[in-house]
C-alpha positions as CSV (number, residue, x, y, z in Angstrom):
1,M,-18.8,-58.8,199.2
2,K,-17.3,-58.6,195.7
3,K,-20.7,-58.7,194.2
4,L,-21.9,-55.9,196.5
5,L,-18.8,-53.9,195.6
6,L,-19.4,-54.4,191.9
7,M,-23.1,-53.4,192.2
8,S,-22.1,-50.3,194.1
9,L,-19.6,-49.3,191.4
10,L,-22.2,-49.9,188.7
11,A,-24.7,-47.7,190.6
12,V,-22.1,-44.9,190.5
13,V,-20.9,-45.4,186.9
14,V,-24.1,-46.1,185.0
15,P,-25.8,-42.8,185.5
16,A,-22.7,-41.1,184.1
17,W,-23.3,-43.0,180.8
18,A,-25.3,-40.4,179.0
19,D,-27.3,-41.5,176.0
20,A,-27.3,-39.5,172.8
21,V,-30.4,-37.5,173.8
22,D,-28.6,-36.4,177.0
23,T,-25.6,-35.5,174.9
24,L,-27.7,-33.4,172.5
25,K,-29.4,-31.6,175.5
26,S,-26.0,-30.9,177.0
27,F,-24.7,-29.6,173.7
28,V,-27.6,-27.2,173.4
29,Q,-27.4,-26.1,177.0
30,D,-23.6,-25.9,177.6
31,V,-22.0,-25.1,174.2
32,K,-22.9,-21.4,173.6
33,S,-20.8,-20.9,170.5
34,G,-18.5,-22.7,168.2
35,R,-17.0,-23.1,164.8
36,A,-16.1,-26.0,162.5
37,A,-15.3,-26.9,158.9
38,F,-17.7,-29.2,157.1
39,T,-18.2,-31.5,154.1
40,Q,-21.8,-31.9,153.0
41,T,-22.9,-34.9,150.8
42,V,-26.4,-34.8,149.3
43,T,-27.7,-38.2,148.3
44,S,-30.9,-38.7,146.2
45,P,-33.7,-41.0,147.3
46,D,-32.4,-43.9,145.1
47,G,-29.0,-43.8,146.9
48,A,-27.0,-42.2,144.1
49,K,-24.6,-39.6,145.2
50,K,-25.6,-36.3,143.9
51,R,-23.1,-33.6,145.0
52,T,-20.5,-32.8,147.7
53,T,-19.8,-29.3,149.0
54,Q,-17.4,-27.9,151.6
55,G,-17.4,-24.9,153.8
56,S,-17.3,-23.5,157.3
57,F,-19.9,-23.1,160.0
58,A,-20.1,-20.9,163.1
59,F,-22.8,-20.2,165.7
60,S,-23.5,-18.2,168.8
61,R,-26.6,-18.8,170.9
62,P,-29.2,-17.7,170.8
63,G,-30.2,-17.6,167.1
64,R,-27.0,-16.6,165.3
65,F,-25.2,-18.8,162.8
66,R,-23.2,-18.6,159.6
67,F,-22.9,-21.3,156.9
68,E,-20.3,-20.4,154.3
69,Y,-20.0,-22.8,151.3
70,D,-16.9,-22.3,149.3
71,K,-16.5,-25.5,147.1
72,P,-17.6,-26.1,144.4
73,F,-20.0,-23.1,144.5
74,E,-20.0,-20.2,146.9
75,Q,-23.1,-19.5,149.0
76,L,-23.5,-17.7,152.3
77,I,-26.3,-18.1,154.9
78,V,-26.2,-15.7,157.9
79,A,-28.6,-15.5,160.8
80,D,-28.2,-12.3,162.9
81,G,-30.8,-13.1,165.5
82,Q,-33.5,-11.1,163.7
83,K,-33.2,-12.1,160.1
84,V,-31.8,-14.9,158.0
85,W,-29.8,-13.8,154.9
86,L,-29.0,-16.1,152.0
87,Y,-26.5,-14.7,149.5
88,D,-25.7,-16.3,146.1
89,P,-22.7,-14.6,144.6
90,D,-23.2,-16.2,141.2
91,L,-26.6,-14.6,140.9
92,N,-25.7,-11.6,143.0
93,Q,-28.9,-12.2,144.8
94,V,-29.9,-11.9,148.5
95,T,-32.9,-13.6,150.0
96,V,-33.9,-12.4,153.5
97,R,-36.5,-13.8,155.8
98,P,-37.6,-12.9,159.4
99,M,-35.9,-15.3,161.9
100,S,-39.3,-16.4,163.3
101,Q,-40.3,-17.7,159.9
102,A,-37.0,-19.1,158.7
103,L,-35.9,-21.1,161.8
104,G,-38.7,-22.9,163.8
105,A,-38.1,-26.6,163.9
106,T,-35.1,-26.7,161.5
107,P,-31.7,-28.3,161.7
108,A,-30.2,-24.9,162.1
109,A,-32.4,-24.3,165.2
110,L,-30.9,-27.5,166.7
111,L,-27.4,-26.0,166.4
112,A,-28.1,-22.3,167.0
113,G,-30.5,-22.7,169.9
114,G,-34.2,-23.0,170.2
115,A,-37.0,-24.7,172.1
116,L,-35.4,-28.2,171.7
117,E,-38.1,-30.4,173.3
118,K,-40.9,-28.0,172.3
119,D,-40.0,-28.2,168.6
120,F,-38.7,-31.8,168.4
121,Q,-39.4,-35.3,169.5
122,L,-36.1,-36.7,170.6
123,K,-34.9,-40.3,170.5
124,A,-31.5,-42.0,171.0
125,M,-30.4,-44.1,168.1
126,A,-27.9,-47.0,167.9
127,D,-24.2,-46.0,167.6
128,R,-23.0,-46.0,164.0
129,D,-19.7,-45.1,162.3
130,G,-18.1,-44.6,165.7
131,L,-20.6,-41.9,166.6
132,Q,-23.4,-41.6,169.2
133,W,-26.6,-40.6,167.4
134,A,-29.7,-38.7,168.5
135,E,-32.8,-38.3,166.3
136,A,-34.9,-35.2,166.3
137,V,-38.3,-35.3,164.5
138,P,-40.1,-32.0,164.1
139,R,-43.4,-31.8,165.9
140,E,-44.8,-29.5,163.2
141,K,-46.6,-31.6,160.6
142,D,-45.8,-29.1,157.7
143,S,-42.1,-29.2,158.4
144,Q,-39.8,-29.3,155.3
145,F,-37.9,-32.3,156.6
146,Q,-38.7,-35.7,158.2
147,S,-35.9,-35.9,160.6
148,V,-32.5,-34.8,161.6
149,R,-29.9,-37.0,163.3
150,V,-27.1,-35.5,165.2
151,G,-23.9,-37.5,165.7
152,F,-21.4,-36.9,168.6
153,R,-17.9,-38.2,169.2
154,G,-16.9,-38.0,172.8
155,G,-19.6,-35.4,173.4
156,A,-18.4,-33.2,170.6
157,L,-20.5,-32.4,167.5
158,A,-19.3,-34.6,164.6
159,A,-22.1,-35.0,162.1
160,L,-25.6,-33.9,161.1
161,E,-27.8,-36.1,158.9
162,I,-31.0,-34.5,157.4
163,L,-33.8,-36.5,155.7
164,D,-36.2,-34.2,153.8
165,N,-39.8,-34.9,152.8
166,F,-38.7,-36.1,149.3
167,G,-36.4,-38.8,150.7
168,Q,-33.2,-36.8,149.9
169,K,-30.5,-37.2,152.5
170,S,-27.9,-34.5,153.4
171,L,-25.0,-35.6,155.6
172,L,-22.7,-32.9,157.1
173,N,-19.4,-34.2,158.5
174,F,-17.8,-31.7,160.8
175,S,-14.0,-31.3,161.4
176,Q,-11.8,-28.8,163.3
177,V,-14.6,-28.4,165.8
178,Q,-14.0,-25.7,168.4
179,S,-16.7,-25.7,171.1
180,N,-17.3,-22.5,173.0
181,A,-14.9,-20.7,170.7
182,A,-15.0,-16.9,170.7
183,V,-16.7,-16.0,167.4
184,P,-16.5,-12.3,166.3
185,A,-19.9,-10.6,166.3
186,D,-19.2,-9.4,162.8
187,D,-19.4,-13.0,161.5
188,F,-23.2,-12.8,162.1
189,R,-23.8,-9.5,160.4
190,F,-24.6,-9.2,156.8
191,T,-24.8,-6.2,154.5
192,P,-26.0,-6.9,150.9
193,P,-23.3,-6.1,148.4
194,Q,-23.8,-3.0,146.2
195,G,-25.9,-3.9,143.2
196,A,-27.3,-7.2,144.6
197,D,-31.0,-8.0,144.1
198,V,-32.6,-8.2,147.5
199,L,-35.7,-10.3,147.8
200,E,-37.7,-9.9,151.1
201,Q,-39.9,-12.9,152.0
């Protein structure tokens, strides 16, 4: 009787244990907007630490996001749903590309919305550093990166690990994460500053 009761409980509980792929799918489907602070560490292929940057991130599905780097060098990347703008204040230069060309199967597409299973092969990874990890490998053979791993803590976005085609690794650790937060529409609008060089690609 106890054995049957235990098996019945397991039958109820086990399906609720979502693996990392299920968590990623739920994040893409259920979290429509959000904001967070991040620290990004870029490591060279030989494992030597190259640089660390800090900033803030916000998104609103579909297709709108904002990466704002503030330390040690300022840079702004804004996607307004139609175009992706990259602004370098030091150079006073803006690079703009159509959304369809700039996103595709990119890490930003994972966060800001896109055709998840159409663009990526998904796989659950072993838990690491207290996080649940899912790996997304782009289906496009000419993608600029090999894979992106998304880390979750309790179902909330916690980290993003990107491995590019040169073996360089970028790890973004998120903090102060606010899921489904109201993000002002103006955060996803960009007007080139007066006098800036604008390069259309």
